[in-house]
C-alpha positions as CSV (number, residue, x, y, z in Angstrom):
1,M,279.3,-22.9,128.5
2,K,281.7,-25.5,127.2
3,R,282.3,-28.6,129.2
4,R,285.9,-29.2,130.0
5,M,287.9,-32.2,128.8
6,L,291.3,-33.3,130.2
7,L,292.9,-35.2,127.4
8,V,295.9,-37.5,128.1
9,G,298.0,-38.2,125.0
10,G,296.7,-35.3,123.0
11,S,299.5,-35.3,120.5
12,G,299.0,-38.9,119.4
13,Q,296.9,-40.4,116.6
14,L,293.7,-40.5,118.6
15,G,294.3,-37.5,120.8
16,T,294.9,-35.4,117.7
17,E,291.6,-36.4,116.1
18,L,289.8,-35.9,119.5
19,Q,291.0,-32.4,119.7
20,R,290.1,-31.7,116.1
21,Q,286.6,-33.2,116.4
22,A,285.6,-32.1,119.9
23,Q,286.9,-28.4,119.7
24,D,283.5,-27.0,119.2
25,G,281.8,-28.6,122.0
26,W,284.6,-28.8,124.6
27,D,287.1,-26.8,126.3
28,I,290.1,-29.1,125.8
29,L,293.1,-29.3,128.1
30,A,295.8,-31.5,126.7
31,P,299.0,-31.1,128.8
32,G,302.3,-32.5,127.7
33,R,304.2,-35.1,129.6
34,E,306.1,-32.5,131.7
35,L,302.7,-31.6,133.4
36,L,300.9,-34.9,133.1
37,D,303.2,-38.0,133.3
38,M,301.5,-41.4,133.1
39,A,304.8,-42.9,134.3
40,A,304.3,-41.0,137.6
41,P,300.9,-42.3,138.7
42,N,301.0,-40.7,142.2
43,S,300.9,-37.2,140.5
44,L,297.8,-37.7,138.5
45,A,295.1,-37.0,141.1
46,G,296.5,-33.6,141.7
47,V,296.4,-32.8,138.0
48,V,292.8,-33.9,137.8
49,A,291.8,-32.0,140.9
50,E,293.4,-28.8,139.6
51,A,291.9,-29.1,136.1
52,K,288.3,-29.7,137.4
53,P,287.3,-31.5,134.2
54,D,283.8,-33.0,133.3
55,L,285.5,-35.7,131.4
56,V,289.0,-37.2,131.3
57,V,290.1,-39.1,128.3
58,N,293.1,-41.4,128.4
59,A,294.4,-41.8,124.8
60,S,297.9,-42.7,125.8
61,A,299.5,-46.1,126.4
62,F,302.7,-48.0,126.4
63,H,301.8,-49.9,123.3
64,V,305.0,-51.2,121.7
65,V,304.0,-54.8,122.1
66,D,307.4,-56.4,121.9
67,L,309.0,-53.8,124.1
68,C,306.5,-54.6,126.8
69,E,307.9,-58.1,127.1
70,N,311.1,-56.7,128.4
71,R,309.7,-53.7,130.3
72,F,306.6,-55.3,131.9
73,A,306.9,-53.1,135.0
74,D,306.8,-49.9,132.8
75,A,303.8,-51.3,130.9
76,L,302.0,-52.0,134.1
77,A,302.8,-48.7,135.5
78,I,301.4,-46.8,132.4
79,N,298.7,-49.1,131.3
80,A,297.3,-50.2,134.6
81,V,298.4,-48.3,137.7
82,A,298.1,-44.9,136.0
83,V,294.7,-45.8,134.6
84,S,293.5,-46.8,138.0
85,A,294.8,-43.6,139.6
86,L,293.0,-41.4,136.8
87,A,289.8,-43.5,137.3
88,K,289.9,-42.9,141.1
89,A,290.6,-39.2,140.6
90,C,287.6,-39.0,138.3
91,E,285.3,-40.9,140.7
92,A,286.4,-38.4,143.5
93,T,285.6,-35.4,141.3
94,R,282.5,-36.9,139.6
95,A,284.0,-36.7,136.2
96,R,283.4,-39.3,133.6
97,F,286.4,-41.2,132.4
98,V,287.4,-42.8,129.1
99,T,290.4,-45.1,128.5
100,V,291.2,-46.9,125.3
101,S,292.2,-50.5,125.4
102,T,292.9,-53.2,122.8
103,D,291.9,-56.3,120.8
104,Y,294.9,-58.0,122.5
105,A,292.7,-58.6,125.5
106,F,291.9,-61.9,123.7
107,D,293.9,-65.1,123.0
108,G,292.8,-65.4,119.4
109,A,291.2,-68.8,119.7
110,A,287.8,-67.7,118.6
111,K,286.3,-68.0,115.1
112,V,283.7,-65.3,115.5
113,P,284.0,-61.7,116.6
114,Y,284.6,-61.2,120.3
115,R,281.9,-59.5,122.3
116,E,282.5,-57.5,125.5
117,T,281.1,-60.4,127.6
118,D,283.6,-62.9,126.3
119,P,286.3,-63.6,128.9
120,A,289.7,-61.7,128.4
121,N,292.7,-64.0,128.1
122,P,295.7,-62.0,126.9
123,I,298.7,-63.9,125.7
124,Q,301.5,-61.3,126.0
125,C,302.6,-58.7,128.5
126,Y,301.1,-55.8,126.6
127,G,297.6,-57.4,126.7
128,I,298.0,-58.4,130.3
129,S,298.8,-54.8,131.3
130,K,295.9,-53.4,129.3
131,V,293.4,-55.8,130.7
132,A,294.6,-54.9,134.2
133,G,293.9,-51.3,133.3
134,E,290.4,-52.1,132.1
135,R,289.5,-53.9,135.3
136,A,291.1,-51.2,137.5
137,A,289.1,-48.5,135.7
138,L,285.8,-50.2,135.9
139,A,286.3,-51.1,139.6
140,A,287.4,-47.7,140.6
141,H,284.7,-45.8,138.8
142,P,281.8,-48.2,138.0
143,E,279.3,-45.4,137.3
144,G,281.5,-43.2,135.2
145,A,284.2,-45.2,133.5
146,F,284.1,-46.1,129.8
147,V,286.7,-48.6,128.5
148,I,286.8,-48.7,124.8
149,R,288.6,-51.6,123.0
150,S,289.8,-50.9,119.4
151,C,292.4,-52.3,117.1
152,G,295.3,-51.3,114.7
153,L,294.9,-47.5,114.9
154,Y,296.2,-45.4,112.1
155,G,295.9,-41.5,112.0
156,L,297.3,-38.4,110.4
157,A,299.5,-37.8,113.4
158,P,302.2,-40.6,113.3
159,S,302.7,-42.6,116.5
160,R,306.0,-41.6,118.0
161,Q,306.3,-44.9,119.8
162,K,305.9,-46.9,116.6
163,A,307.7,-44.4,114.3
164,G,304.5,-43.8,112.2
165,N,301.9,-46.3,111.7
166,F,301.2,-49.4,109.7
167,V,299.7,-47.5,106.6
168,L,302.4,-44.8,106.5
169,N,305.1,-47.5,107.0
170,R,303.8,-49.6,104.2
171,L,303.6,-46.6,101.9
172,A,307.2,-45.9,102.7
173,D,308.1,-49.4,101.8
174,A,306.4,-49.1,98.4
175,R,308.6,-46.1,97.6
176,S,311.8,-48.3,97.7
177,R,310.7,-51.9,97.1
178,D,308.9,-53.7,94.3
179,V,307.9,-56.5,96.6
180,V,307.0,-56.7,100.2
181,E,306.4,-59.8,102.4
182,I,303.5,-59.3,105.1
183,G,302.0,-61.7,107.5
184,S,298.7,-63.2,106.6
185,D,298.1,-65.3,109.7
186,L,296.6,-62.6,111.9
187,R,293.0,-61.4,111.3
188,C,291.6,-58.2,112.9
189,T,290.1,-54.9,111.9
190,P,292.5,-52.0,111.5
191,T,290.7,-48.9,112.5
192,S,290.8,-45.1,111.5
193,A,291.7,-42.9,114.4
194,A,289.3,-40.3,112.9
195,D,286.4,-42.9,113.0
196,L,287.3,-44.0,116.6
197,A,287.4,-40.4,117.8
198,A,284.0,-39.7,116.2
199,A,282.5,-43.0,117.6
200,T,283.9,-42.3,121.1
201,L,282.3,-38.8,121.2
202,A,279.1,-40.2,119.9
203,L,279.0,-42.9,122.5
204,L,279.5,-40.3,125.2
205,A,276.7,-38.2,123.8
206,S,274.3,-41.2,123.6
207,E,272.5,-42.8,126.5
208,A,275.0,-45.5,126.8
209,P,275.9,-46.3,130.4
210,A,279.5,-46.6,131.7
211,G,281.1,-49.9,131.0
212,L,283.1,-51.8,128.3
213,Y,282.6,-51.3,124.6
214,H,284.2,-52.5,121.4
215,L,284.6,-49.8,118.6
216,T,286.4,-50.6,115.5
217,N,285.7,-50.1,111.8
218,T,283.6,-53.1,110.5
219,G,284.7,-56.1,108.6
220,S,287.9,-57.9,109.0
221,C,291.2,-58.7,107.2
222,D,294.6,-60.0,107.6
223,W,297.6,-57.6,107.3
224,A,298.7,-58.8,103.9
225,S,295.2,-58.1,102.4
226,F,295.1,-54.7,104.3
227,T,298.5,-53.9,102.7
228,A,297.3,-55.0,99.3
229,E,294.3,-52.6,99.6
230,I,296.5,-49.8,100.7
231,Y,298.6,-50.2,97.5
232,R,295.5,-50.6,95.4
233,L,294.0,-47.4,96.6
234,A,297.4,-45.6,96.4
235,G,298.0,-46.7,92.9
236,S,301.2,-48.4,93.8
237,A,302.7,-51.4,91.7
238,T,304.4,-52.9,94.8
239,R,303.4,-56.5,95.1
240,V,302.4,-58.0,98.4
241,V,303.5,-61.5,99.1
242,P,301.4,-63.0,102.0
243,V,303.4,-65.0,104.6
244,D,301.9,-67.4,107.0
245,R,304.1,-67.0,110.1
246,E,301.9,-69.2,112.2
247,G,301.8,-66.6,114.9
248,R,305.6,-66.6,115.5
249,Y,306.3,-62.9,116.2
250,A,309.1,-63.0,118.8
251,P,309.3,-61.9,121.5
252,A,305.5,-61.3,122.0
253,R,302.9,-63.7,120.9
254,R,299.9,-62.2,118.9
255,P,296.3,-63.5,118.8
256,A,295.6,-65.2,115.5
257,Y,292.0,-63.8,115.4
258,S,291.1,-60.6,117.3
259,V,288.0,-59.2,115.5
260,L,285.7,-57.3,117.9
261,D,281.9,-57.3,117.7
262,G,280.6,-53.8,118.1
263,G,277.0,-54.7,118.6
264,L,276.7,-53.2,122.1
265,A,277.6,-49.7,121.0
266,A,275.5,-50.1,117.8
267,G,272.5,-50.7,120.2
268,F,273.0,-47.0,121.2
269,G,273.3,-45.9,117.6
270,V,277.1,-45.8,117.4
271,R,278.2,-47.7,114.2
272,L,281.5,-47.5,112.4
273,R,281.8,-47.9,108.7
274,P,283.7,-50.7,106.8
275,W,287.4,-50.6,107.1
276,Q,287.8,-50.3,103.3
277,E,285.9,-47.0,103.3
278,A,287.8,-45.6,106.2
279,L,291.1,-46.5,104.6
280,S,290.2,-44.9,101.3
281,E,289.3,-41.6,103.0
282,Y,292.5,-41.7,105.2
283,L,294.7,-42.1,102.0
284,L,292.9,-39.3,100.2
285,T,293.3,-36.9,103.2
286,A,297.0,-38.0,103.9
287,S,297.9,-37.3,100.2
288,R,296.7,-33.7,100.4
């Protein structure tokens, strides 16, 4: 008998991959916004109680970083209040809960990859709302909540909020431009949604206890270097001009360094491959 997963954000980049990869082992319920609306937190407990899931995965978010600066109340409602409501509902029904968070939990002052034990210090409204959601989930369901921080997701299902994803948008640029200027001042680890889905399912299948985990592809790069690798792998002649913007990305500040250390999950056998390998496979798959 299959276990039941209630998936929030099933049509997004990560949600699409979770549905594809988990379909053999899980009975997946992925209701649309008309049935499960994260902007209406008071309705969520009833949805969870009716679904009777063994696992709830929240792969949704209000994640347009600059928009969060002007719509902080909406960001808090979706990224924190609704997450808290889901965690409480899971605790009441003894379901496990997974919610996905962000490398923007950190201020970027570090020089080495951030560990889960490093103090969060977000520097923009988006990060503040996500850290609030992290803490709410872990406080509401300490025995069954998994908070997974990741970074720069790109998948085969375009992000509706962001009108695509970074990889697809840079490929679109290459079709009409000979030269593109891309920031070189932010270092992180862009991560394949397919790899994050696989790692999330592997973590849940392992003996890892509930808690906070970092899951990204390994290695790091700035966005200009990432773009150059996209064009190299795609065989594009478009030239990338790196631009040091010194962190000035109005209206929201970005952390200059937000590489995440995945050692905790690796201790339970969950390791993601280098970002270059993940990107190469993604481009091959996307071109078919």
